[in-house]
N, C-alpha and C positions, 0 to 999 in steps of 0.2 A: 504494500500500500504506500501511497505518498503521504508524507508527514513533514511538518516543520519541526526540525530537531535542533535543540540548543546543545551544541557540542562543546562550547567554551563560553565562559562568562566574560564578555568583552563589551566595551562601549560601542555605540552605533550599530548594535545588533550584528557585529562582525562575527560572532560565534554561532550564528543561526544559518541553517541551510535547509532547503526543501530537498528531500531525497527519498528513495525507495527503501523501506525497512520491512521486515517480516510482518505480515498481518497477524495480530495477536489472537490467542485462543482464550475463551473465558474459562476461569477456574470454577470450583464449587461456589455457588451463591452469586456468581457474576453473570453478566450478560455482555455480549458484544453489540455495539451500536454503530450503525451506519450513520455517520455524522452528516447532517444536512446544513447545520449552521453552528458557528461558535462565536460568541461575543468577544470583542477585544476590550480588555480592562487595563487600567494603569498597572495593577500588580503583574499582569502578563509581561508588560514592557520592563518593569523593574526586575523580574526574575531573570531576564536575559543578561542582566549585568550583575546579578547576585546581590541586588540592593533591597530585596523584599525579605521580610522576616522568615518566610517559608522558603527554604532553599532545597529543592529536589536534587537528588544526586544526578550528576552528569553522566551520560547524556539523558535528556528528557524531552518530552513533547509537551508544550504549553497548551493553554486554552482552558480556563477555569470554569467556563459556562458553555454548555452545549445542548443542542436539541437534535433529535434524529429518530430513526426507526430501529427497533430491536432486530438484529440480524441473526443472532445465535444465542441460545440459552446454555448456561453452565449447569453442571449437575446440581440437582436439588432445588432449582429455581421454580417456584410456583406463582400463580397469579398473573403471569405475563406470557405473551405469545409472540412469536416471530411476526414482525410487521407492525407491532404496537408503536404508536408515536409517543415518544417520551422526552423528558427534559431533566437535566440534572446539573449540579455543580460537581466539582471534582478536579480532574485534569485530563489532558490528552485530547482536547477538542480540536486542535489544529492538525487534524489528520483525517484520512478517509474513514477510519474506524477507531473506536475507543472502547476500552474495557472499564466497566464500572460495577460496583456492587448493586445487585438488584434492590437491596433494601433502601437505597437512597434515591431511586428513580421516582418521578412523578409523571402521571399521564399528561401529555400536552393538551391544554385547553383547545377545543375545536375552533374557537373564535380567534386564536392567535396563529399567525404563520410560524414556521420553524424559526425564522430570524427573530421575530418578536419574542418568541418563547425563550430563545437562547439568551437574549439580553435582559430578561425580566428579573430573575431571582435576586441577584446581588443588589441591584439598584432599588427595587421596591422593598426588599427586606430591610435595607438600611433606612429608607424613609419611614417604614412602619415602626421599627424599633425606636427611631428618633422621636417620632411624633405621638406614639401610642404607648411607649414604655419608658424611655428616658425622661420624657415629659408627656403631658397630655394636652394636645392642642384643642382649644375650645372654639366653637363656632363664633365668628366675629372677631377673633384675635388677628392682629397684623403679624404675618409671617414673612420675613425677608429671607429669600433663598439666594445665596451666592453660588456662582458657578452653575447657574440655572440651565445653561445650554448643554452641559455634560449629562451623561447617562444618569448618574446619581442625583445631580441637581434637578434634572427634568422630572424624575420620578418623585422627588420631594414636592415640586410644584403641583404635579398631578394629584398626589395623595393629600396635600394640604387643602387644595380646592375641594376634594371629596369630603373632607372633614368640616367644610363650611368656613374655613379661614379666609381672611382677606390677604391675598398673596401679592408680594412685590418680588418680581423676578429681576435678578441682577446678573449682568454679564459685561465683559469688556468689549463686546461687539454689538453695535446697534442693529446690524443686519440679523444677528441671531435673536435679539430681543424682539424684532418685528415678527419673526417666525413663531416664537413662543406666544406672543400676545395674540396672534391670529388663531393659532391652533389650540391654545389652552385657556383662553379667556381670563387671563390674570387681571388683577385689579389695577396694577401699575407696573412699570418697568423702570429700572435705573441703570445707567452705565456705572460700572464699579470702579471707574477711574477715581483718583483721589478727589475728595469733596462730596462723595455720595451721601455722607451723613446728613448734610443739610437738605438734600432732596428727600431722604427718608423721613426726616422730621416734618418737612412740609406736607408730605403725603399723609402722614399719620396725625396731622393736626398738632404737631409739636410734641407729642407724647413719645414717639419712637416705636420701634418694632417690639412686640411682645415676645416673639421668638425669632432667633436668627440661626439659620442653618448654614454652616460654614465648612465646605470641603477645601477651601483655598488656603486659609492661614495667612501668615505674614502680615503685610500692610493691611490687608482686608480685615483680618481679625482685629488689629489695632484700632482701625477706624470704626469697626462695628461696636466696640465698647463705648463709643461716643454717640451712638444712635439707638441704643437699647433702652427700652422703657424701664422705669423703676419697677423692680421685682420681676424683670424679664429673664429669659433663659437663652443662653448662647449654646448651641449644639456644635461641638467640634467634631467634624467628620474626617478631616485629613488635612494635608498640607501640600496641595499641588503647586503652590507658589514656590516651594523649595525652602522656605524659611519657617522654622518653628517660632511662633510668637511667644512672648513672655508677658504675663498679665500682672500689672501693678495692682496689688490687692486693695490699695486704697480706693481705686476706681470702682471695684466691685462693692466695696463697703459703702461708699457714698451713694451709689446708684442701686444698691440692694439686689443686684442680679447674680445669677448662678451660671456656672459653666459646666456642661455635661460632656464627657467623652463618649462617643458613640462607636461601638464595635459590635455590629449586629451578629456576626458569627460567634464571637466570644460570649455575647449575651446568651445565646442558645447553648453553648457548651457549659457555661456556669449554671444555667437554669434549664435543664433539658426539657422539662414539661412545658415551660413557657416558650422555649424555642420551637417545640412542635406546634404549639398554638400559633406562634408567629407565622410559621411557614404555611400552616393551613389557612390562616387569615388572608395572606396575600394571594394565594392561589384561588381562594374563593372569590376574591375581588376580580381576578382575571376571568374566571369562568362565568361570572355574572356580567362581564362587560362593563364594569364600573371604572376601569382605568384605561389609559391610552398609551401604552409603550410605543415609543417612536424609534424606528430604524432609519438612520440617515443615509447609510451607504452599505452596499454589499460588495465583497471582493472575492475573487477566486483565490485558492491557496497560493498560486504562483505570484500573486500581487500582495503578499502578506506585508511587505515593507510599506507599501502605500497605505495599507490599512492601519498599520502601527502609527504612521505619521499623522493620520487624522487626529489621533489622541495627542501625540507629542506636540503637534502644532496647534492643537485646539481649534480645529476647523469643523468639528462635528456638532450637530444639534441632535442629541439623543445618543443612539448607539451605533457603533460600527461593527459589522459582522463579517467574518470569513466563512465562505461557503465552499467546502471541499468538493461538492458535487457539481460546481460550475466548470 
């Protein structure tokens, strides 16, 4: 089979190559999936350089989210059949076939394409844990979503609107904001260039945002502390800016706000029962058609570098997907 293999951990994806490798066989309790789509996420890019906390042994095939059809069942697998459309997290999505434990599979919702389903779990689970676990967003609250054009940010926009919040989408690109405003009916948009705090205050009548969702960090986090409402909540999702911000606690004291670190996967590992509830909740939303996952672009396996660059250069609105079947 063809696969994108990380053979060395090097900058600029120099250790990555598409090559033929043996098609794997499922072991007991496993299934083989014919991959129809695999979402590209920042951790996928980081793993090619050894910069992510999870470091698979070399060589490895990346791709942490995938959707496809069951191709072969391993010994002892019940409840699934060859041809069943499934979706799962794990690894190995950047290949024509992937092996995963049957226990972690979910049936693909009929109303989602393979590409939509592949890019769904991580983004929407993060939004769900942030807004329904780390804090509880109330109808009518102002929610400021930074990095709103990215997969994780756009899922937060979508889910916050579903909860009845008033959503301000923030991005460094006015063109991306225009797409979001048209397709997701947000209440306001702001360019996240320096000075956005005054715009947020004006939009919220001087109060500031009740909840700020921040996957960017750096200067964006710093300025967010200046437009958070008294008693508000800042949700720290990540640091795509590359700089870890430092919070002067006197600002938090004066404004009475809290900062919550959001790690959706770790939340489930620490609280298995609630983790199962979280996953069931987001897939129910998808099955009922209450959310709108957006796929911006699809690439064949041979164009993996172009796919990676849509994230690295932040040109995407929603998710980028690699389709090995193209």
